[in-house]
N, C-alpha and C positions, 0 to 999 in steps of 0.2 A: 973347637967344640961349639955346638949350636945351643943358644939360649931360647927356651920356649916363651911365647907371648903370654902375659898374665891376664889379658883382657877377657879371654874366654872363661876362665874360672870366676872372674868377677861378675860376669853376666849371669852365670848360673846361680851364684850366691845371691845376687840381687833378686832373681826370680823366686828363689826359695824364701828370702826374707819377706817379699811381698805376699807370698802365699801364707806364710806363718802369721804375718801381721793381720791379714784378712781373717784367718782362723781365730786369732786372738780377739779381734774386734767382734766376731760373731759370738765367741764365748762370753764376752762382756755383755753383749745384748741379751743373751740367754739368761745370764745371771740377773740382769736388771729387770727383764720382763717376765721371767719364769717360764717363757715359752721356748719350745724346741725350734720352731720355725716361724717365719713371718708370713708365709703364704701356704695355702693348702697344697700347692704343687710340690713344695719342699717336703711334705709328709709322705709322698710316694703312695704306696698302696693303702696306707692308713687314712688317706684323705677322705675316701667315701664313708668310712666309719665315723669320723669326727663330724662330717657334714650331717649325717643321719642323726647323730646324737644331739647336735645343736638344734636341728629342726624339732626333735622331740622335746628338747628343753624349752624352746620357744612356745610350743603348744601347751606345755605344762604351765608356763607363765601366763598364757592367755586364759587357761582354765582357772587358775588361782585368782586372776582379776575378775573373772565372771563370778566366781564363788563369793568374792568380797562384795560385789555389786548386788547380787541376788540376796546375800545374807543381810545386807543393810535394808533392802526392800522388805524382806520377810520380818525383820525385827519391827519395822514400822507397821506392817500389816497386823502382826500379833498384838501390838500395843493398841491399835484401833479396834480390833476384834474384842479384846478384853474389856475395853471401855464400852463398846456397844452392848455387851452382855450386862454390864453394870447399869447402864442407862435404863434398860428395859425393866430391871428389878426396882430401880428408883421410881420409875413411872408407876409401876404397880403399887408400890407403897404409898405414893401420893394419892392415887385414886382410891385406895382403901381408907386412907386417913381422913380425907376431906369429904364432907357431906355435900348435899345439893345446896350451894350458896352462890348465887349469881352476883359476884363481886363487881362486875362491870356492866351489869344489866342484861348480859346475854351469855356469859360463860362463867364457869366455876373456877375456883383457885386451882383445882387439879387440872382442868383443861388448859389453863394458861401456863402452868409449869410444864405440862406435857408438850406444849408448843415450843417452849424453850429447849427442852430436851431433844425435840425433833430437829431444831436448828443445829444442835451439836452433832446429832447423828448424821445429818446431811454433810456437815463439815468433815466428819471422819470418813464417810464413804467417798468423799472427794479428796482423800489424802493423796499427795503426790510427792515424788522425790526426784529432783533434777528435771522437773517438767513431765515426769511420767506418772500418770494417774493409775493407782494400784488396783482399783475396783471397777475398771472400765472395760474388762475383757481385752480384746485386741485393739480397741480404740483408745490407746494410752495417751493420746495428745489432747484430750478434752475432758472436762469434769463430767462424771456420769450422772450426777443427780442435780436437778434444777433447784433453785431456791424455794423455800417453803411458801412464800407468798404466791409465786407463780403456780406451784402445785395446787394450792388451795383455791385460788381465785382466778386463775387463768392469766393470760397475757394481754387482754384487751381484744384479742381476735379469737383465740381458742378458749373454750371453757375449761375450768379447773374442777377439782374434786367436789367442791361444794355444790356446784350446779348439777353435776352428774348424780350426786346423792339426792338432791332435791327432786330431780325428775324421776328417779327410780322410786322414791318414797311416794310420790303422787300416784305413780302407776300401780304400786302395791296396795295402797290404801283405797283407791277408788273414790269416786265422787261422793258416795253415800257413807264412806267410812267403814264399810263391812269387809274390807280386805278382799274385794273382788269375789265375794260369795253372795248367794241369793238365799233368802229365807221365805218359805211359803207355808202358811198355816191353812189347813182345810179340815174342818170338823175336829176329829180327835187326833189328827196327824200334823206333824211339823217336819218339813223337808228342808235340809240344808244341802247346797250344791255349789260347785264352782260356776262362776258366771259364764265363762267361755272355756270350752274344752281345750286342753293342752296349752293353756296360756302360761307364759313364763312369770307372770306377776301375781301377787296376792297369796292368800292361804291356799294350800292344797288339802282337800279332805282325805283323811286316811281311814277313819272308821269311827264307830261309837259302840259303847257298852253300857249296860245298866245293872243295877243291883236289885231292881224291882221286878216282881213277877207280873205287875200290872202294866208294864211297858214292853212293847215289842219293837225291835229295831231291824231294819233291812238296809242292805247296802254296805259299802258303796257300790253303786251300779251305774252303768252307762258311761258315756264319754266325759260327763261332768262329775263323776264320782258322787252321785246323789245318795244321801243317807236320810232315811225316813224314820222318825220316832213316833210311834203310834201308841196312844194311851188306851189300852183295852179295858182299863179300870182305874181306880184311884190308888196311887202309890201311898205307902206309909211314910210318915215323917221320918226323915233321916236317910231314906233311900235316895239314890242319885243316878244321874245320867252323865256319862263321860264322853265328850267329843274330842277326838285327836286330830290335830291339824299340823301339817308340815309348814315350815317357814322358809323364806328364800335363802337363808344361810345354812341350810341343811340341818337345822335343829327342829324340834317339834314342841308343840304346846298342847297341853290337856286342859280343856274347859270342863270343869266339874260343877254341875248344878244339882243342888240338894233340895229335896221336897221338904216343905215346912207348912205349918198351919198358921204361921205369923202373917200379919197383914200390916204394913208392907213386908215383903219377905226378907229383906236384907241382901247383902252382897252375895253373889254366886248362889242364889236360892230362888225357888219358885213356889208360889202358894198353891196348896192343894185346893182346887175348886170344888164346888158342889157336884159338878159332873165331870166326866172325862173330857168333854169339849172345852169346858171352862179351864180345866187344868192344863190342857194343851195350849190354850191361848196365853195363860200365865207363863208357861214354859217358853213359848215363842218370844214373849216380851223379855224374859230373863236372858234368853240366849242371844237376842239382838244386842242387849246391853253388854253382855260378856264379850261377844265378838268385837264390838266397837272398842271396848276398853283394852282388849288385847291388841287390837289393830294399832292404836295410837301409842302403845308401849312396846310389846314384844315384836310385833310385825314391823313397826317403824325402825326399831333398833336392828332387826335382822335385815331389813331392806338396806339400811346404811351399810351394814357389813357386806352384803352381796354386791352393792355398788362399788365399795372400796376394793373388794377382791377383784372385780372386773377391771377397775381403773388401774390397779397396780400390777395385775398379772397378764394383761392383754395389750397388744400393740397393733392397732389402736383399740381403746375400750369400746364396748358396745354402747349404743345410745338408744334411749326409748324413742319409739316412733311417735313423735308429737311435735308441737302441741295440737290438741290438749293432751296432757300426759295422764290424767286421771281416768281416761277411758281407752288408753292405748292397749293394744293386745299383742304387740310384737316389738322387736327391735328394728331400728333402721337397717335396711338390707345391706348397705355397704358404707358404714361410717369410715371416715378418713382422718388422718392426722391433722388435717386443716380445721377440724371441728373441735378437737379435744387436745389438751396439753398431754404430751408424752413425758412422764416424770423422769424416766430413765433415758439418758442421752448417750450412754456408752454403746459399745459394740454388742450386738445381740444375735449372733449367728447360730448355726447348728452345732458348732464345736462345743464339746463339753467344757464346763466352767474352768476346771483346772488346766485344761489343755490350751487355754488362750494365752498362756505365757510359758515358753519352754526355754531351758538353758542347758547346754552341754557342759558338764563339769568334769568329764573324763572321756577318754576315747570311746568308752562303751556305756556311759551313763548320761542320760538326759532326764532332768527333773521337770515336773509340771507344777507351776505355782500360781496360775492365773485365778482371777476371781471377778465376779460381776456383782454390782450392787443390787441387781434385780433377781438374783438367785434366791430361792425360798429362805434359806438360812439367814440371809442378810435383810431380805425384804419383810419377813413376817412381822417382827416387832415394829418396824417402821410403819408398815401398813396399818396395824391395829392402833398404834398411837395416833396416826394421822386421822383415822375416822373418828376417834374420840375427840381430838383437838379441833377438828373442823366444824363440828356440830354447834349450833347456836340454839338458845332457848329463850323463852319469854316468861317473866314472872306472871303475866296475865293469862298464860296458858295453864289451865287446870291439870292438864296431862303432862306437863313439862317434867316434873320430878319423876313420874313413872317411866317416861321415855329415857330420862337420864340414867335411872337405876338399871333399866333393862340393857342399856348400852354398856354401863360400867360392869355389869355382871358378865358380859361377853369379853370385855377387854382384860379384866384382871387375870383369868386363867390363861388367856392367850399369851400373856407376858411372862408366864411361869413355866417355860419349857414343856409345853403340852406333848403328850406321848405321840410319837410318829412324826413330829415336826423338828427339823434340824434348826440349830441355833448358831450364832456366830462362833460359839465354842467348838462346834463340829468342824467348821472351816479351819479354826485354829489347830485342831487335831490333825487335819490333812496337811497343813503347812508345817506342823512340828515334825512329821515324818520327812518332809523335804529338808528341813534344817538338819536333821540327823544325817541324811544322805550327804549334805554339803560338808558337814564336819568330817565324815569318814573319807570323802573324796579329797578334802584338803590335806588330811594326814597322809593318804596314799600318794598324792601328788608331791608333797614335801619330801617324803622318803624317796620317791622316784627321782626327784631332782638331785638329791644328794648322791644317789648312786650314779646317775648319768654324769654329774660333775666329776666324780672320781674317775670314771672311764675316760672322759675327755682329758683330764689331767694326766692320766697314764699315757695317752697318745701324744698330746701336745706339750705336756709339762716336762720339766727337767729334774734331775737330782742335783740340787745345789752343791752338795759336798763333792760330787763327782766332777761337776763343771769347774769348781774352784781348784780342785787338784790338777785338772787338765790345764787350767790357766797358769798355775804355778810352774808346771813342767814345761809348758810352751814358752813361758817367760824366760826360764833358764836357758832353753835352747836358743831363743831369740838373742839373749845377751851374749851367748857364746858365738853365735853366728855373726853378730855385729863386730865382736872383737876380731874374729878371723878376717872378716871383710875389711876391717880397718887396717889390719896388718898387710893384707894383700894390696890394698890401695896405696900403701906407702912404699911398696917394693919397687926399687929401681936397679939398673945395671950396676950403678956405683955401689949401692948398698949390698947387692948380691956378691960383688967382688970383694 
């Protein structure tokens, strides 16, 4: 009888044991990691799905990081905008509460407190987070607003707001203080006209009216808008002549002169003379006085306003063609940034303000949250507070209080949300919509991330109970196989016989 060799069955058993051991180790790895496979290749045809899902998950993670960063910037911007609104109202209250009192010899308490508030406004407009300036448009690497001293007084090479205002006021008032008007008396007539046709400085003559049948008015006529007041008879006491003038800040001023029998006539009045010619001469004198009084108060304040508007709204600002400035008739043809301080140092391109900062927060959603310190909503209060704070007065100037009051009368309503002018609150409203979009996108992204995670787990993950049961079954088979192998390994011819 032939006895078969046992080495062949042992080899087969060893191979089976190795395979089962490898399978057992893999099940242990799955149970420990919770993953079905170690590489995408082991996933087979599901590999492309899980790669796509993970790419989408990475994109969502990036969107969520962007949302957090932008949200932090928007919170800081909203805080700054809220404070900017409050500062403007505080400044208005101070201007209203404090009278004309030159506490330091050249400025009032209200002016000094306004200067302090301007410093805070400049700091808020220079807000930055992680080195990114929030109100600089696309130029996020530099502060957008210069310091107040430089804005007011220049940098030693370029002129600041104070010099620009001074030059413009000289050009508007003129050498004779008549606001660049001419007065001519001839017989029974008095003619008022602009000194130079189409000149950008001084009063503009709009027209005149009268309540007296003894007064005849013609004009405005001609390039200089000449208005002639002719006394055809003697007016009655109480009757008046009204001259309307436009000011450089787009406001107007009515000079009303009332006929009286008093001598001297008093303020804004003229004495009825014995003849029409004498009355005309008295009217001419009264009109000269009234124009000069309005020039050093209303016109001077309007001039400062016009200069400030040009300084803050143009890059570079226009400059009066002088010296001498009191006889100038035009602006310098091509002023440059080397002549005048440019108060806004941020980016100032053609792109809309909000579009200067964009952020993609979803595959299909991009938000716009940029802002520039020189946009009207943010510049308006800053500009008006600056022109109030930069002015200086002298107790020796008899017209100082009148000019101060004319200036204050313009500043107060400008700081109280005038109709048609945007405020920092309006910028805050724009940004509030962006914040709502961020919140909605964050919720969508979070929900999408959960869904994708579930899909990835379905492909890459395991059922732990199933794996554990397979391990137990495989362990039982391994133990049985080890026993059989052990028996076969001890089988010899002697034992067999």
